[in-house]
N, CA, C and O atoms as CSV, one atom per row, in Angstrom:
chain,resi,resn,atom,element,x,y,z
A,1,MET,N,N,184.891,87.223,77.082
A,1,MET,CA,C,185.831,86.175,77.351
A,1,MET,C,C,187.005,86.698,78.193
A,1,MET,O,O,187.399,86.068,79.175
A,2,LYS,N,N,187.559,87.853,77.801
A,2,LYS,CA,C,188.675,88.423,78.553
A,2,LYS,C,C,188.250,88.814,79.966
A,2,LYS,O,O,189.016,88.676,80.919
A,3,LYS,N,N,187.031,89.298,80.083
A,3,LYS,CA,C,186.511,89.690,81.395
A,3,LYS,C,C,186.417,88.476,82.313
A,3,LYS,O,O,186.757,88.560,83.493
A,4,GLN,N,N,185.960,87.355,81.777
A,4,GLN,CA,C,185.820,86.146,82.581
A,4,GLN,C,C,187.177,85.612,83.006
A,4,GLN,O,O,187.322,85.118,84.124
A,5,ILE,N,N,188.174,85.704,82.135
A,5,ILE,CA,C,189.521,85.257,82.486
A,5,ILE,C,C,190.102,86.157,83.572
A,5,ILE,O,O,190.727,85.675,84.517
A,6,ALA,N,N,189.896,87.455,83.434
A,6,ALA,CA,C,190.390,88.389,84.448
A,6,ALA,C,C,189.703,88.142,85.794
A,6,ALA,O,O,190.353,88.194,86.837
A,7,LEU,N,N,188.406,87.876,85.778
A,7,LEU,CA,C,187.700,87.584,87.028
A,7,LEU,C,C,188.212,86.293,87.657
A,7,LEU,O,O,188.352,86.200,88.876
A,8,ASN,N,N,188.486,85.305,86.820
A,8,ASN,CA,C,189.002,84.041,87.332
A,8,ASN,C,C,190.355,84.245,88.024
A,8,ASN,O,O,190.604,83.686,89.093
A,9,VAL,N,N,191.217,85.044,87.408
A,9,VAL,CA,C,192.514,85.348,88.013
A,9,VAL,C,C,192.318,86.098,89.329
A,9,VAL,O,O,192.981,85.795,90.321
A,10,PHE,N,N,191.416,87.071,89.341
A,10,PHE,CA,C,191.143,87.833,90.560
A,10,PHE,C,C,190.630,86.930,91.681
A,10,PHE,O,O,191.062,87.053,92.827
A,11,TYR,N,N,189.711,86.026,91.352
A,11,TYR,CA,C,189.176,85.115,92.365
A,11,TYR,C,C,190.254,84.183,92.891
A,11,TYR,O,O,190.293,83.895,94.087
A,12,THR,N,N,191.124,83.711,92.018
A,12,THR,CA,C,192.219,82.840,92.451
A,12,THR,C,C,193.164,83.583,93.388
A,12,THR,O,O,193.576,83.048,94.417
A,13,LEU,N,N,193.504,84.813,93.028
A,13,LEU,CA,C,194.361,85.623,93.903
A,13,LEU,C,C,193.674,85.910,95.240
A,13,LEU,O,O,194.327,85.942,96.283
A,14,GLY,N,N,192.360,86.115,95.206
A,14,GLY,CA,C,191.614,86.326,96.443
A,14,GLY,C,C,191.637,85.104,97.334
A,14,GLY,O,O,191.745,85.226,98.554
A,15,ILE,N,N,191.537,83.927,96.740
A,15,ILE,CA,C,191.597,82.687,97.527
A,15,ILE,C,C,192.973,82.531,98.145
A,15,ILE,O,O,193.092,82.164,99.314
A,16,ILE,N,N,194.017,82.806,97.370
A,16,ILE,CA,C,195.391,82.686,97.892
A,16,ILE,C,C,195.634,83.687,99.015
A,16,ILE,O,O,196.190,83.332,100.055
A,17,ALA,N,N,195.222,84.931,98.810
A,17,ALA,CA,C,195.411,85.953,99.842
A,17,ALA,C,C,194.621,85.611,101.106
A,17,ALA,O,O,195.110,85.808,102.218
A,18,SER,N,N,193.416,85.105,100.937
A,18,SER,CA,C,192.612,84.733,102.100
A,18,SER,C,C,193.230,83.555,102.846
A,18,SER,O,O,193.200,83.501,104.075
A,19,PHE,N,N,193.790,82.615,102.090
A,19,PHE,CA,C,194.460,81.479,102.732
A,19,PHE,C,C,195.674,81.941,103.536
A,19,PHE,O,O,195.909,81.467,104.648
A,20,LEU,N,N,196.448,82.873,102.962
A,20,LEU,CA,C,197.594,83.410,103.702
A,20,LEU,C,C,197.134,84.176,104.942
A,20,LEU,O,O,197.767,84.098,105.995
A,21,GLY,N,N,196.042,84.906,104.814
A,21,GLY,CA,C,195.483,85.606,105.970
A,21,GLY,C,C,194.971,84.638,107.023
A,21,GLY,O,O,195.085,84.897,108.221
A,22,LEU,N,N,194.407,83.524,106.576
A,22,LEU,CA,C,193.942,82.488,107.498
A,22,LEU,C,C,195.118,81.915,108.277
A,22,LEU,O,O,195.029,81.699,109.486
A,23,LYS,N,N,196.215,81.672,107.578
A,23,LYS,CA,C,197.425,81.154,108.225
A,23,LYS,C,C,197.968,82.168,109.231
A,23,LYS,O,O,198.367,81.804,110.337
A,24,TRP,N,N,197.980,83.443,108.838
A,24,TRP,CA,C,198.460,84.484,109.733
A,24,TRP,C,C,197.581,84.577,110.983
A,24,TRP,O,O,198.093,84.682,112.097
A,25,GLY,N,N,196.272,84.538,110.800
A,25,GLY,CA,C,195.357,84.614,111.928
A,25,GLY,C,C,195.526,83.443,112.886
A,25,GLY,O,O,195.410,83.603,114.101
A,26,TYR,N,N,195.798,82.270,112.335
A,26,TYR,CA,C,196.021,81.094,113.180
A,26,TYR,C,C,197.305,81.245,113.998
A,26,TYR,O,O,197.339,80.911,115.182
A,27,GLU,N,N,198.354,81.750,113.356
A,27,GLU,CA,C,199.623,81.936,114.057
A,27,GLU,C,C,199.518,83.001,115.143
A,27,GLU,O,O,200.195,82.909,116.167
A,28,GLN,N,N,198.679,84.006,114.930
A,28,GLN,CA,C,198.526,85.096,115.886
A,28,GLN,C,C,197.429,84.843,116.913
A,28,GLN,O,O,197.213,85.667,117.801
A,29,ASN,N,N,196.739,83.720,116.803
A,29,ASN,CA,C,195.593,83.380,117.660
A,29,ASN,C,C,194.522,84.470,117.612
A,29,ASN,O,O,193.911,84.805,118.626
A,30,ASN,N,N,194.311,85.009,116.430
A,30,ASN,CA,C,193.312,86.048,116.210
A,30,ASN,C,C,192.078,85.385,115.606
A,30,ASN,O,O,192.017,85.163,114.397
A,31,TYR,N,N,191.109,85.075,116.437
A,31,TYR,CA,C,189.956,84.306,115.989
A,31,TYR,C,C,189.006,85.117,115.109
A,31,TYR,O,O,188.316,84.552,114.260
A,32,PHE,N,N,188.967,86.405,115.302
A,32,PHE,CA,C,188.156,87.242,114.421
A,32,PHE,C,C,188.697,87.191,112.991
A,32,PHE,O,O,187.934,87.055,112.035
A,33,ALA,N,N,190.018,87.300,112.856
A,33,ALA,CA,C,190.644,87.220,111.527
A,33,ALA,C,C,190.437,85.842,110.920
A,33,ALA,O,O,190.201,85.726,109.717
A,34,LEU,N,N,190.521,84.797,111.736
A,34,LEU,CA,C,190.278,83.441,111.232
A,34,LEU,C,C,188.885,83.324,110.629
A,34,LEU,O,O,188.716,82.787,109.534
A,35,GLY,N,N,187.905,83.823,111.341
A,35,GLY,CA,C,186.532,83.766,110.846
A,35,GLY,C,C,186.339,84.600,109.602
A,35,GLY,O,O,185.677,84.170,108.658
A,36,LEU,N,N,186.910,85.783,109.593
A,36,LEU,CA,C,186.779,86.677,108.445
A,36,LEU,C,C,187.416,86.074,107.201
A,36,LEU,O,O,186.815,86.087,106.127
A,37,PHE,N,N,188.620,85.551,107.340
A,37,PHE,CA,C,189.296,84.970,106.181
A,37,PHE,C,C,188.640,83.666,105.739
A,37,PHE,O,O,188.643,83.352,104.548
A,38,ALA,N,N,188.085,82.911,106.662
A,38,ALA,CA,C,187.363,81.693,106.286
A,38,ALA,C,C,186.129,82.048,105.457
A,38,ALA,O,O,185.824,81.380,104.470
A,39,ILE,N,N,185.430,83.093,105.862
A,39,ILE,CA,C,184.249,83.534,105.105
A,39,ILE,C,C,184.650,84.019,103.716
A,39,ILE,O,O,183.959,83.732,102.738
A,40,THR,N,N,185.768,84.756,103.617
A,40,THR,CA,C,186.184,85.252,102.306
A,40,THR,C,C,186.634,84.118,101.384
A,40,THR,O,O,186.410,84.177,100.175
A,41,ILE,N,N,187.268,83.083,101.950
A,41,ILE,CA,C,187.643,81.932,101.121
A,41,ILE,C,C,186.406,81.271,100.558
A,41,ILE,O,O,186.352,80.966,99.367
A,42,VAL,N,N,185.414,81.046,101.395
A,42,VAL,CA,C,184.171,80.419,100.933
A,42,VAL,C,C,183.499,81.296,99.877
A,42,VAL,O,O,182.984,80.782,98.884
A,43,PHE,N,N,183.501,82.597,100.079
A,43,PHE,CA,C,182.885,83.519,99.129
A,43,PHE,C,C,183.581,83.474,97.769
A,43,PHE,O,O,182.922,83.398,96.732
A,44,PHE,N,N,184.920,83.522,97.777
A,44,PHE,CA,C,185.655,83.478,96.515
A,44,PHE,C,C,185.487,82.138,95.806
A,44,PHE,O,O,185.406,82.098,94.578
A,45,ILE,N,N,185.435,81.044,96.556
A,45,ILE,CA,C,185.215,79.733,95.940
A,45,ILE,C,C,183.823,79.677,95.321
A,45,ILE,O,O,183.653,79.147,94.223
A,46,TYR,N,N,182.834,80.218,96.013
A,46,TYR,CA,C,181.474,80.268,95.468
A,46,TYR,C,C,181.441,81.050,94.154
A,46,TYR,O,O,180.852,80.599,93.172
A,47,LEU,N,N,182.076,82.223,94.142
A,47,LEU,CA,C,182.090,83.044,92.936
A,47,LEU,C,C,182.827,82.348,91.792
A,47,LEU,O,O,182.424,82.445,90.633
A,48,LYS,N,N,183.907,81.648,92.127
A,48,LYS,CA,C,184.673,80.959,91.098
A,48,LYS,C,C,183.870,79.805,90.492
A,48,LYS,O,O,183.911,79.594,89.280
A,49,ILE,N,N,183.151,79.068,91.315
A,49,ILE,CA,C,182.316,77.978,90.812
A,49,ILE,C,C,181.201,78.533,89.933
A,49,ILE,O,O,180.906,77.974,88.877
A,50,LYS,N,N,180.581,79.630,90.364
A,50,LYS,CA,C,179.516,80.255,89.577
A,50,LYS,C,C,180.047,80.748,88.234
A,50,LYS,O,O,179.388,80.572,87.209
A,51,LEU,N,N,181.217,81.357,88.227
A,51,LEU,CA,C,181.830,81.838,86.995
A,51,LEU,C,C,182.138,80.676,86.058
A,51,LEU,O,O,181.917,80.780,84.851
A,52,THR,N,N,182.640,79.582,86.593
A,52,THR,CA,C,182.953,78.414,85.779
A,52,THR,C,C,181.688,77.838,85.144
A,52,THR,O,O,181.694,77.478,83.967
A,53,LYS,N,N,180.611,77.750,85.912
A,53,LYS,CA,C,179.350,77.245,85.366
A,53,LYS,C,C,178.819,78.153,84.263
A,53,LYS,O,O,178.353,77.669,83.231
A,54,ASP,N,N,178.885,79.456,84.471
A,54,ASP,CA,C,178.423,80.396,83.455
A,54,ASP,C,C,179.273,80.312,82.190
A,54,ASP,O,O,178.750,80.392,81.079
A,55,PHE,N,N,180.578,80.151,82.362
A,55,PHE,CA,C,181.481,80.042,81.224
A,55,PHE,C,C,181.187,78.778,80.422
A,55,PHE,O,O,181.134,78.819,79.193
A,56,ARG,N,N,180.997,77.670,81.108
A,56,ARG,CA,C,180.670,76.416,80.413
A,56,ARG,C,C,179.343,76.529,79.680
A,56,ARG,O,O,179.206,76.028,78.564
A,57,GLN,N,N,178.369,77.180,80.295
A,57,GLN,CA,C,177.067,77.349,79.644
A,57,GLN,C,C,177.196,78.222,78.396
A,57,GLN,O,O,176.569,77.937,77.376
A,58,SER,N,N,177.984,79.257,78.468
A,58,SER,CA,C,178.162,80.116,77.292
A,58,SER,C,C,178.877,79.363,76.168
A,58,SER,O,O,178.583,79.589,74.994
A,59,LEU,N,N,179.802,78.481,76.508
A,59,LEU,CA,C,180.453,77.676,75.486
A,59,LEU,C,C,179.469,76.712,74.843
A,59,LEU,O,O,179.507,76.509,73.630
A,60,ARG,N,N,178.589,76.115,75.638
A,60,ARG,CA,C,177.562,75.214,75.096
A,60,ARG,C,C,176.604,75.968,74.182
A,60,ARG,O,O,176.217,75.462,73.128
A,61,ASP,N,N,176.221,77.181,74.588
A,61,ASP,CA,C,175.319,77.994,73.765
A,61,ASP,C,C,175.958,78.348,72.426
A,61,ASP,O,O,175.295,78.317,71.389
A,62,LYS,N,N,177.253,78.684,72.449
A,62,LYS,CA,C,177.953,78.994,71.205
A,62,LYS,C,C,178.030,77.779,70.292
A,62,LYS,O,O,177.879,77.903,69.077
A,63,ALA,N,N,178.262,76.609,70.869
A,63,ALA,CA,C,178.375,75.387,70.083
A,63,ALA,C,C,177.035,74.981,69.472
A,63,ALA,O,O,177.012,74.377,68.399
A,64,ASN,N,N,175.936,75.293,70.120
A,64,ASN,CA,C,174.609,74.915,69.643
A,64,ASN,C,C,174.003,75.881,68.646
A,64,ASN,O,O,172.975,75.583,68.038
A,65,GLN,N,N,174.625,77.030,68.473
A,65,GLN,CA,C,174.096,77.997,67.507
A,65,GLN,C,C,174.421,77.538,66.088
A,65,GLN,O,O,175.506,77.012,65.836
A,66,PRO,N,N,173.479,77.736,65.157
A,66,PRO,CA,C,173.724,77.313,63.775
A,66,PRO,C,C,174.732,78.158,63.040
A,66,PRO,O,O,175.021,77.899,61.872
């Protein structure tokens, strides 16, 4: 449980940092950085959604155990 919470915090911080990097790349007209940060945002969102689904499934499994 603690590991999943820590991962969730890490993924959220990664999304925020990538968004700030995306903003910086746009201001600097650095298209390579824009692409890189866009890919990292999508990656962190994917991982966060997967973690949320796994967490919900584990809660359902715990609730269904006798």
